[in-house]
C-alpha positions as CSV (number, residue, x, y, z in Angstrom):
1,X,38.3,108.7,-47.8
2,X,37.4,111.9,-49.6
3,X,38.6,115.2,-48.4
4,X,35.5,117.7,-48.7
5,X,36.5,121.3,-49.3
6,X,33.4,123.9,-48.7
7,X,33.8,126.7,-51.1
8,X,31.9,129.7,-52.2
9,X,32.0,129.9,-56.0
10,X,30.5,133.3,-56.1
11,X,32.3,135.0,-53.1
12,X,32.7,138.9,-53.3
13,X,35.8,138.5,-51.1
14,X,39.1,138.4,-52.9
15,X,40.8,137.2,-49.7
16,X,38.4,134.3,-49.6
17,X,38.7,133.2,-53.3
18,X,42.5,133.4,-52.8
19,X,42.4,131.1,-49.8
20,X,40.2,128.7,-51.6
21,X,42.4,128.7,-54.7
22,X,45.4,127.9,-52.4
23,X,43.7,125.0,-50.7
24,X,42.5,123.5,-54.1
25,X,45.9,124.2,-55.8
26,X,47.8,122.5,-53.0
27,X,45.5,119.4,-52.8
28,X,45.7,118.9,-56.6
29,X,49.6,119.2,-56.3
30,X,49.8,116.5,-53.8
31,X,47.3,114.4,-55.7
32,X,44.8,114.2,-52.9
33,X,41.3,112.9,-53.7
34,X,39.0,115.7,-52.9
35,X,35.6,117.0,-53.7
36,X,34.7,120.8,-53.9
37,X,31.3,121.6,-52.3
38,X,29.7,124.8,-53.2
39,X,27.8,126.8,-50.5
40,X,26.8,129.6,-52.5
41,X,24.8,127.6,-54.9
42,X,23.9,124.8,-52.6
43,X,21.9,125.3,-49.4
44,X,22.3,121.7,-48.3
45,X,26.0,122.2,-48.5
46,X,25.9,125.5,-46.6
47,X,23.9,124.0,-43.7
48,X,25.9,120.9,-43.5
49,X,29.2,122.8,-43.2
50,X,27.7,125.3,-40.7
51,X,26.4,122.5,-38.7
52,X,29.6,120.4,-38.8
53,X,32.2,123.0,-38.0
54,X,32.8,122.5,-34.1
55,X,31.5,125.4,-32.0
56,X,35.0,126.2,-30.7
57,X,36.1,126.7,-34.4
58,X,33.4,129.1,-35.2
59,X,34.1,132.8,-35.4
60,X,32.5,135.3,-32.8
61,X,29.3,135.6,-35.4
62,X,28.7,131.9,-35.2
63,X,29.1,131.5,-39.2
64,X,32.2,129.8,-40.4
65,X,33.6,131.2,-43.8
66,X,34.9,129.0,-46.7
67,X,37.1,127.3,-47.2
68,X,36.3,124.7,-44.5
69,X,38.0,121.2,-44.9
70,X,36.6,117.8,-43.8
71,X,37.7,114.4,-44.1
72,X,34.4,112.6,-45.0
73,X,32.4,113.8,-41.8
74,X,35.5,114.7,-39.7
75,X,36.3,118.2,-39.4
76,X,39.9,119.1,-40.3
77,X,40.0,122.8,-40.1
78,X,39.7,125.9,-42.0
79,X,42.1,127.9,-44.1
80,X,44.3,129.2,-41.2
81,X,44.8,125.7,-39.8
82,X,45.5,124.2,-43.2
83,X,48.1,127.0,-43.8
84,X,49.9,126.0,-40.4
85,X,49.8,122.3,-41.4
86,X,51.3,123.3,-44.8
87,X,54.1,125.3,-43.3
88,X,54.8,122.5,-40.7
89,X,54.9,119.8,-43.6
90,X,52.0,118.3,-41.8
91,X,49.2,118.4,-44.4
92,X,48.5,114.6,-44.5
93,X,48.1,114.5,-40.8
94,X,46.0,117.5,-40.9
95,X,43.8,115.8,-43.3
96,X,43.7,112.6,-41.5
97,X,45.4,110.6,-44.4
98,X,48.6,108.5,-44.4
99,X,51.5,110.1,-46.4
100,X,52.2,108.4,-49.6
101,X,55.4,106.3,-49.9
102,X,58.5,108.4,-50.6
103,X,57.0,111.3,-49.3
104,X,58.8,113.3,-46.3
105,X,55.9,112.5,-44.0
106,X,56.0,108.8,-44.9
107,X,60.0,108.6,-44.5
108,X,59.5,110.1,-41.0
109,X,57.1,107.4,-40.1
110,X,59.3,104.6,-41.6
111,X,62.1,105.9,-39.4
112,X,59.9,105.8,-36.3
113,X,58.7,102.3,-37.2
114,X,62.3,101.2,-37.6
115,X,63.4,102.6,-34.5
116,X,60.7,100.8,-32.6
117,X,61.4,97.6,-34.2
118,X,65.2,98.0,-33.2
119,X,64.1,98.6,-29.6
120,X,61.8,95.7,-29.6
121,X,64.9,93.5,-31.0
122,X,67.2,94.7,-28.3
123,X,64.8,94.1,-25.7
124,X,64.2,90.4,-27.0
125,X,68.1,89.9,-27.2
126,X,68.4,91.2,-23.6
127,X,65.6,88.7,-22.6
128,X,67.3,85.8,-24.4
129,X,70.7,86.7,-22.7
130,X,68.9,87.0,-19.4
131,X,67.2,83.7,-20.0
132,X,70.4,81.9,-21.0
133,X,72.1,83.2,-17.7
134,X,69.1,81.8,-15.8
135,X,69.5,78.4,-17.7
136,X,73.1,78.3,-16.9
137,X,72.6,79.0,-13.2
138,X,70.0,76.3,-12.9
139,X,72.4,73.8,-14.7
140,X,75.1,74.7,-12.3
141,X,72.8,74.3,-9.4
142,X,71.3,70.9,-10.7
143,X,75.1,69.7,-11.0
144,X,76.1,71.0,-7.6
145,X,73.1,69.0,-6.2
146,X,73.8,65.8,-8.1
147,X,77.7,65.8,-6.8
148,X,76.5,66.2,-3.2
């Protein structure tokens, strides 16, 4: 899966340039496979981005500004939602990617999986104990019947 970051290479807005740089630098630091798609020089990219940002995520004028982030065809979010995910240490989840082994997000998933496995083992042990108790009751009943 490739993350697509829609950018404007020739934006006149310093704020947009900084946001784009922040997203790209962070993805590079995480070694996430991504592609930069320029909406300033490529009308196809611009139209695709505008058509695929969900209506509820578009600003009041209906034209989403870069950067916009997608995982293949799936919309992830804009800079603000990316920034929130970054602050919450949830960038991999935001991007729809599994965290790499050894990362904080991966360790949390491993912990959750271990806890679930422990719960399953405890449930199996309880079932075994219950089953053994039923077997003992059955044996006792059959022995009582035989002695009668």
